C-alpha positions in Angstrom: 95.1 26.6 -26.0 93.1 29.7 -26.4 94.4 33.1 -25.5 92.6 35.8 -23.5 94.1 39.0 -22.2 93.3 42.6 -21.1 91.1 42.1 -18.0 91.4 40.5 -14.6 88.5 38.2 -15.4 90.1 37.0 -18.6 93.4 36.3 -16.8 91.7 34.4 -14.1 89.8 32.3 -16.7 93.0 31.3 -18.5 94.8 30.6 -15.2 92.1 28.4 -13.7 91.4 26.6 -17.0 95.1 25.9 -17.4 95.3 24.5 -13.9 92.4 22.2 -14.6 93.8 21.0 -17.9 97.3 20.4 -16.4 96.0 18.7 -13.3 96.9 21.2 -10.7 93.2 21.3 -9.9 92.1 17.6 -9.7 89.0 16.1 -11.1 86.0 16.3 -8.7 87.8 18.6 -6.3 85.8 21.4 -4.7 86.7 25.0 -5.7 86.3 27.1 -2.6 85.9 30.8 -3.5 88.0 32.0 -0.6 90.9 29.8 -1.5 90.5 30.7 -5.2 90.5 34.4 -4.4 93.9 34.2 -2.7 95.4 31.8 -5.2 94.4 33.8 -8.4 94.5 37.3 -6.9 91.0 38.2 -8.0 87.8 39.3 -6.2 85.3 36.7 -5.1 82.8 38.1 -7.6 85.4 37.7 -10.4 86.2 34.2 -9.3 82.5 33.3 -9.2 81.9 34.7 -12.6 84.9 32.9 -14.0 83.9 29.6 -12.6 80.4 30.1 -14.0 82.0 30.7 -17.4 84.1 27.6 -17.0 81.0 25.6 -16.1 79.3 26.7 -19.3 82.4 25.4 -21.2 82.3 22.1 -19.3 85.5 22.4 -17.2 83.7 23.0 -14.0 80.4 21.7 -12.4 78.2 24.2 -10.6 75.9 22.6 -8.1 73.1 24.5 -6.3 73.7 24.8 -2.6 77.1 23.0 -2.9 79.2 25.3 -5.0 81.7 24.6 -7.7 83.7 21.5 -8.5 86.3 20.5 -11.1 84.5 18.5 -13.8 85.0 14.7 -13.4 86.7 12.5 -16.0 85.6 9.2 -17.6 86.4 6.9 -20.4 83.0 7.6 -22.0 83.6 11.4 -21.9 87.0 10.9 -23.5 85.6 8.8 -26.3 82.9 11.4 -27.0 85.4 14.2 -27.1 87.6 12.3 -29.5 84.7 11.5 -31.8 83.6 15.2 -31.8 87.1 16.3 -32.6 87.1 14.1 -35.7 83.8 15.5 -36.8 84.7 19.1 -36.3 88.3 19.0 -37.5 87.5 17.0 -40.6 84.7 19.5 -41.5 87.0 22.5 -40.9 90.0 20.9 -42.7 88.0 20.5 -45.9 87.1 24.1 -46.1 90.5 25.3 -44.8 92.5 23.5 -47.4 90.2 24.9 -50.1 90.3 28.5 -48.9 93.8 28.7 -47.4 96.0 31.4 -49.0 99.7 32.1 -48.8 99.5 33.5 -45.3 97.7 30.3 -44.2 100.5 28.2 -45.7 103.2 30.4 -44.0 101.5 30.1 -40.6 101.2 26.3 -41.1 104.9 26.0 -42.0 105.8 28.0 -38.9 103.6 26.0 -36.6 104.8 22.7 -38.0 108.5 23.8 -37.7 108.0 24.5 -33.9 106.2 21.2 -33.3 108.8 19.3 -35.3 111.7 20.8 -33.3 110.2 19.9 -29.9 109.1 16.4 -31.0 112.7 15.8 -32.1 113.8 16.7 -28.6 111.2 14.4 -27.0 112.2 11.5 -29.2 115.8 12.1 -28.1 114.7 11.7 -24.4 114.1 15.4 -23.5 110.5 15.4 -22.0 111.0 18.3 -19.6 108.6 20.8 -21.2 105.3 19.1 -21.6 103.3 22.3 -21.6 105.3 23.8 -24.5 105.0 20.5 -26.4 101.2 20.5 -26.1 101.0 24.2 -26.9 102.9 23.6 -30.2 100.7 20.6 -30.9 97.6 22.7 -30.4 99.0 25.5 -32.6 99.7 23.0 -35.4 96.2 21.6 -35.4 94.7 25.1 -35.2 96.9 26.3 -38.2 95.5 23.4 -40.3 91.9 24.5 -39.8 92.4 28.3 -39.4 91.2 29.1 -42.9 87.9 27.3 -42.5 86.0 30.7 -42.5 83.9 29.9 -39.5 84.5 31.7 -36.2 81.9 29.5 -34.5 83.5 26.3 -35.6 87.0 27.5 -34.4 85.5 28.6 -31.1 83.9 25.2 -30.5 87.1 23.4 -31.6 89.2 25.4 -29.1 87.1 24.3 -26.2 86.9 20.7 -27.4 90.7 20.6 -28.0 91.4 21.8 -24.5 89.1 19.1 -23.1 91.0 16.5 -25.1 94.3 18.0 -23.9 93.2 17.6 -20.3 92.9 13.8 -20.8 96.3 13.7 -22.5 97.9 15.4 -19.6 96.0 13.2 -17.1 97.5 10.0 -18.5 100.6 11.7 -20.0 101.6 9.2 -22.6 103.5 9.7 -25.8 103.0 7.6 -28.9 106.5 8.5 -30.1 107.5 8.2 -33.8 104.0 7.1 -34.9 102.4 10.4 -33.9 105.4 12.4 -35.3 105.0 10.6 -38.7 101.3 11.4 -38.7 101.9 15.1 -38.1 104.4 15.1 -41.0 101.9 13.3 -43.3 99.2 15.8 -42.4 101.5 18.7 -43.0 102.5 17.5 -46.4 98.9 16.6 -47.4 97.8 20.1 -46.4 100.5 21.8 -48.5 99.5 19.6 -51.5 95.9 20.6 -50.8 95.0 16.9 -50.6 91.9 17.3 -48.4 90.8 13.6 -48.6 94.2 12.3 -47.4 94.5 14.9 -44.7 91.1 14.0 -43.2 91.9 10.3 -43.4 95.2 10.7 -41.6 93.7 13.1 -39.0 91.0 10.5 -38.2 93.7 7.8 -37.8 95.8 10.2 -35.7 93.0 10.9 -33.3 91.7 7.3 -33.2 95.1 5.9 -32.4 95.7 8.6 -29.8 92.3 7.7 -28.2 93.2 4.0 -28.0 96.5 4.8 -26.5 95.0 7.2 -23.9 92.2 4.7 -23.0 94.7 2.0 -22.3 96.7 4.3 -20.1 93.5 5.6 -18.5 92.5 2.1 -17.5 95.9 1.5 -15.9 96.3 4.8 -14.1 92.8 5.7 -13.0 
């Protein structure tokens, strides 16, 4: 998930977005400015500005005369987000693997190490820190594409990944060893600069995750 700091508005943005992603603020629920002011310790004007920004990013719906609502969820939206992830990440991966330097490799190794450690704990039955697990997953995928030399692409990917993460948290399912093996294969392919294999495995990774989430979505929603 993206990081913002330094101002009250930026803090409110991250806090509210985090609560939407992790289901504290439920889909379709109304966001009352007075309640939000007290909850996030920010002025009404800051809350309104923050919700408008979240609306432009697609996490909130702003309706004239009715106010702000948490964005709804649907299977169709999930499918579109997954397809866009494949499109953006594969594009970014190709360039990132070509341009990545020693620092890129070092950051990738560090990100994969953290993800591997927490995935090992999860496979052993310790699923008590979902937020940390998802943060490390996000950091790994970001590390893979971080050398793509496009700030715009990275910004779009950040928003899209958070939207995808919201659905993962909503159904909260774990594909177990299959997903862990895919992460390892992607990591090794990246270090070998095998862009073609990396894109292929990433596409499989997202597609399988989508099918898994859709099945859970139909059961739980």
